[in-house]
N, C-alpha and C positions, 0 to 999 in steps of 0.2 A: 167138837163144835165150839167150846169155849176159846180154843186157840184161834179158830177161824174168825170168831167175833172180835177177838183182840187184834187180829191182823187186818180187820176191816173187810174180810172176804164175805162175811155174812152181815148184811145191813139190818138195822132195826126196822120194823114196820112203820109205815106212815111218814117216812122222811120226805122232805120236799125233793122233787126231781131236779137234776142239774139244769141250770139255765144255759141254753144254747148260746154260743158265741155268734154275734152278728157278723155278717160278711161286710167287708169294706164298701162293696157296691151298694149295700142297703143304706149305709150311712151317707154315702155321696148323694144318693137319691133323696134322702131326707134333707141334706143341706141345700140341694137345688130347689126342692119343694118349699122349704122355709124361706129361701130368698124370694121366690116367686110370690109367696104369701105376704112378704113384707116383714117377716120375723128375722131381722138381720142378725141379732145376737144368737138366736137359736141355730141359724145357719152356720155361724162361725164355730159353735160348739160341735156340730155334727161333722164339719170338715176336720176339725182338730182330732176328734175321736177316730175318724177314718185314717188319719195320718199316724195315729198311735199304732194301728194295726198294719199299715203299709207306708212306712216313712219315706220310701224311695219313689213315690208316685209324683212326678213333676207336675202333672196336670192338676192334681188336688192342691199342690202348693200354690200354683198361680191362681187357681179359683179362690183359695183362701185369701191370698194377697189382695185380689180385686175387691172382695167383699169387705175385708178389713179396712181397705182404703175408703170405700164408700161409707162404711159405718162411722167413720170419723165425723161425717157431716151431721150426724145425729147427736154428737157430744157437745157439751157447752163450754167447759173450761179449756184453757190452753194446755194445761198439764195432761188432761185426758186425751185431747186430740193428738198431742205430740207423742204420747205413749202408744196410742193405737196405730198411728202412722209409722212409728218406728217398728212395731211388730209386723205391720204389713210389708215394710221394706225387707225385714229379715225373711219373711215367707217368700217374697218375690226373688230374692237372691238365692234362696235354697232351690227354687224351681229352675233357675238358670244354671246353677251348679249341676243339678241332676240331668238337665236336658239342654246343653249348650247350643244345640242346633235348632231348638224349638222357637219358631218366630213369635208365637203368642206369648211364651214365657218372657221373652225380651220386651214385647210390647207392654205387658202388664208391669214389668219392672220400670219401664219408662213412665207409665201412668203413676205408679207409686212414688217414684222420685219426684215427679212434677208436683204432686199434692204435698209432699214433704217440704217443698220450696215455699214455706209460709213465713213471712216476716214477723208474725205474731210470736213465734218462739224460736226463730233462727236469725242470726245476724245477716246483714246484707251480703257479705261475702259467701256465707253458707248457702243462702238462697240461690245465688248465681252459680255456685258449684253444683247444687242439686239440679238446676235447670240445664246446665251444660251436660251433666251425666245423662239426664233424661233424653236430651236431644240425640246423643250418641246411641243410646239404646233403641230409640224409636227408628232411627235411620238403619241401624244394624238389623232390626226386626224386619224392615222392608227389604233389605238385601237378602235375607234368608228366604223371604216369600213376598214377592212384589204384588201378590193378590190379597195380602192380609189387610182387610178393611179396618179391623180394630187398630192395627198398628198405625195406619194412615190417620185415623181419627185422633188417636192420642198425640200424634205428631202435631196436628192442628192445634190441640189444646196447649201443647208446650210452646208453640210459636206465639199463641195469644198471650201467654204468661211472660214471654220475652218481649212483649210489646210490639211484635211484628204482626200487626192486626190484619193488614191487607193480605199478607202471605197466608195467615191462618185462615182467612175467609176463602182463599183460593183452594187450599188443601182440603178443608172440610167439604167444600162443594164437590171435589173429586171423590171423596169418600161417600157422599150421598148418592153419587151416580153409580156406585158399584151395585151389582145385582143382589148381593147379600146384605146390603145396608140395613134392611128392615128386620134383620135377625138380632141386631145389637141395639139395646137402649142407649148405649154409650154414644153412638154416632149422632143421634138426634139431640141428646143432652149437650154434647159439645157444640153442635151447630147452634143451639139456643144460646149457649154461653158466649159464643163469638158474636151473635147478633146483639146480645145485651151490651157487650163492649162497644159496639158501633152505635148504640142508642136506638136500635130497632126493636123496641120492646114488644110490639105486636107480632113481629116475625118470631121473636124469641118464644112468645107464648104458643104460637102455632107449632114450633119445633118441640117444645116440651110436651104438648098434647100428643104428638107422634111417639115420643118416648113413653108416655103413659099407656098408649095402646099396646106397647110391648111389655111393660112392667106396671100393671095397673095398681099394685099395692105398694109401690115405692114412694112413700110419702114425701121424700125430699123433693120430688118433681112437682108435687102440688104446692109445696111452700114456695118454690121458685116462681111458679106461675102467679101465686098470690103476691109475691114481692114485686113482680113486673107490673101487675095491675095497680099496685099501690104507687109505684113510681109514675105510672101514667096518670093516676089520680092526683098525685102531688103536683105534677106539671100542669094539669088542667086547672087545679085549684089556684095556682099561681097566676095563670093566664085569665081565667074566667070567674074565679070565685069558688068557694067551697060547695055551694049548692049545686053548681054544674058538675062538680067532681064527685058528688055523693054516690051516684050509681056505680061509678068505677071503683070507689072504695068498697062498696058493698060486694062487687064482683071479687075483689081481693079477699074479703072476709069469707066469701063462699068457698074459695079454694082452701083456705086455712081450715075451715070447718070440715071440709071433706077429708083432710088429713087427720083431723081429730077423730072423725067417724071411723075411718079405716083402723086407726090405732085401737079404738074401743072394740071393734069387731075381732081383731086378732089378739086382743089383750096385751098390747104393748104400751107401757107407761113412758111415753115420750113427751117431755115438756116443750119441745120445739114449736109445734103448732100453736100451743097456748101463748107462747111468748110472741109469736108472729101476730096473733090476734091482738094481744096487748099493745104491740107497737102501732098497729093500724088505728086502734081506738085512741091511742095517745096522740097520734097525728091529727085526729079529728077533734081533739080537746075533750074527749069523753074519758076522763081519768078514773072514774069510779069503776067502770067495767074493765078498763085496762088493768087496774090493780087487782081486780078479782081474778082475771085470767093468769096473772103472774102468781097469785096465791095458789091457784090450781097447779101450776108448774112446780111450786115449792112442795106441794103434797107428794109429788112423785120423787123429788130430790131435795129433801129438807136440809141436806148438808152441803148443797151446791152454792158456793159464795157468789158466783156470777149472777144467779137469779135474785139473790138478796140485793145486789147492786142495781139490777134493773128495776126492782120494786122501789128502791130508794130514789132513783131518778124520777120515776112516775110520781111518787109522793112529792118530790121537790117541785115538779112542774105543775102539780095541782095546788101548790102553795101550802102543803102540809109539811112545813119545814121541820117541826119537832118530830113528826113521825119518820121523816126520812133519815134522821140521825141514827136510829137503831138499825135500820136496814143497811145503810151505807157503812156503818162501823163493822157490822158482821162481814160485809163484803171485803173490806180492805185490811182489817186487822184481826178478823175472826171473832167468834163469840161462843158462849156455851151457856147451859142452864136456862134461866129465865130470859136472859138477853136474846137467846136464839128464837124464843117464841115471840118476843117483842119485835125482833127483826122481821118476823113473818106477818107483822101487822096485828098481833094479838096483844091484849092487855096482860095476859099471863098464859101459862101453859095449861092446856085442857087435856089431860091424859085419856079421859073417857071419850074424847073425840079424835083420838090419835094425834093430838097436837102435843107431842112430848118434847122435853128439852133434848137438844142434840149438840154435838161439838161441830162447829163450822170453822174450817181453816180460812185464813186470810188469803187474798189474791195478791200476787206480786204485781207491781206497777208495770204496765206494758201499753202499747198503743191502743189495745182494745179494752183496757181497764182503767186508763188514766182518768176517764170521765168520772168514775166513782170517787177518785181521790180529790179532784179539784172541786167537785160539787160538795163533798163532805167538808173540805176545808173552808169553802165559802160560807156554808150554812153555820158551821161552828163559830166562825168569825162574826157573821151577821147577827147571830142570836146572843152574842156576848154582851153582858152589861157589867157595870162596875162591881156589883155584888155577886155576879155569876159569870165570871170571866173565863172563857175557853180559848183565849187567843194563843196561849202557848201550844196547845194541841193543834189549833188551826194552822199556825205558822210552821209547826213541825211537818204537817201533811203537805203544805204548800212548798216546803223546801224539798220534799221528795218529788213533787211535780216538777220543780225547776231542775233538779238533778237529772230526772228522766229526759227532759227536753234537751239538756246539754249533752247527755250521754248518747242519745239516739236521734240526732237532729233530722236525718233524712226521712224518718217516719212521720215528722210533724211539719212538713213543708207548707201544707195548706192551712193547718189549724193552729200553728204556734202563736200567731198574733192574737187570736181569740182567747186561747188558754191563758196567755200572759196577761190579758186584760182582766181576766177573772182573778188571777193571783194578785195583781196590783190592787184590785178592788178590795180584796180581803185584807191586804196590808194596810190600805188606807183606813179601813174600819178599825183595825186594832191600834193603829197609830192615833186615831181620833180618840179612842177609848182611853188610851194611856195618857194623852195630853189634856183630857178633860173637855175637848171641843165637842160640839154636837155630832152625833153619829150619822153617817150617810144612810139613805133609805135602803131597805132590803130589796135590792133588785139586781140579782146576779145573772149575767147572760150565760147561756149554755151552748157549748159547742157540741151539738147533738151528733152522735155517730150515725153514719149512713149505713152501717152494717146490720144485716138481719140477725137478731139474736138466735143463737143456735146454728147459724150458718157462717160461712167465712168468705162470702163474696159480696162486694159492695154493689149497691144498686145504682150508684151515681158515677163513681170513678173506677178506673181500672186498677184492680189490686190482684196480687197473686192468687191463683186458684187454690183449693177447689171452689 
C-alpha cells in the first residue's frame, strides 16, 4: 500500500477532482457571444485560447483578425492602435496560409491591410503599399467566390480610402443588394462610411442604425452616429446659430450616452464615449462638463498620455492656461508622481479616492498629437515674464513642431499656415520679453483637430480609415 501511495496509484481522500479540458468549440462560442455582447477584449482572449488548442483552424484565425482589427477603434494612442493592427495582420496572414483557397480569409486580410493603412503611424509610401495589397486581396477573394458579400463590401472600403469615392459608392450599393447583406454589420458600416465621405450625414446615420440592428452592443457604431449628428449640428450652428443647432447637439450627446450605458452594463471601461461627450460639450463652449468627462476617461486609463492632452486643450480653451500646462506636459513629455495627479486636474494625489501617482509616458509628435505640442509651447511662451521666463522650454517645443512640419509636409497641407501662425506668435512673445518691449496679449489661435478622440475617422475631411 505504501508503494502504491508513493507511485500515486492510491490517492489521498478529499483531493480536488481534475478540471476537464474545454473543447475548442466551447471557446469559439464564447468568443462569438462576447463579440455580440460588445465585450471585444474578452472575445479576443476566447479566440486566442481556442487557437492554443487548435492552432490550424483557419476560420478561427480570420475571426480573430476581424475582431482585432475592429478593437483598434476602441484604443486611444497611436502606439496601441499600431500594435493591435499589426497583431490583426499577423492573424489574417495565418488564416490565408492555412486556407489559401478560402475567400473569406482573403477578404478579412484585405480588411486588415486597409485599416493598417493609417498615416498616423505609417509613412505615405507605406500607406499606399498597404492599400495596394488590400485591393489585391479583395479582388482575389472575389475571384475565389464571386458571391462573397463581405469581400465586396471590404473592396468598397478600400476604394474609398484610395479616394475613388464614386466607385466605392457603386460597389457598396452592389453589396447592399446581395440577399445576405443583412447578415453582416460590416456592410452597413462601410455604406455609412462612404456616405460620410460624400457629406451625406443623415444617410450615414441611417446606415449605422442598420448596422446597430445587427450588432446592438457594438459601441463604435453609436459613437459614429453621435459624431455625424455633431457634424450636422456644427454646420447648422454656422448657418443659423447655436440655438438652432442645440437639439441636434443633444441628439449627438444621446448616442454617446447610449454607448456609455452599454459599457456600464457589460462592465467595459472604455474611455472613448466619455471623450466624445467631452468634445461635444467643448464645441458648445461648456468646458466644465467637458473637462469632467475627460477626467472620467482618465479614471479608466490614468497612464494614457493622449487623454491628458485632450484635457489640456479643454483647459486651454476655457482660458485655464495655468492648469493646461500640467496636463499638456504629461501628454508630450511624460510625468510621474505628484505631477501625474496635477495633470489629471487635481491639486495633489488622493490615494483614498484611487487618485494615485502613476508614470505617464510622453507622446511622440505626429499629425494627431502635434496640437498638444503647439498649444503647450504657446502657453509656456505667453505666461512667461521677466522673473518667470519659460521661453527656452517654449522655443524648444516649437522647434519640434517646426521640425515635424518640415519632416511630414503632406500631412499638414491644410493646417500648416494656422500652426505656423501659432509658432510665430510664441516667438514674438519671447522676442518681446527678451528685448524689454511690451508683451503681446495672450490670444493664441488653435487649429482644432476634426478627429473624434478615440476614433480615427475625420468628420470633415476624407482621411484613411478605419
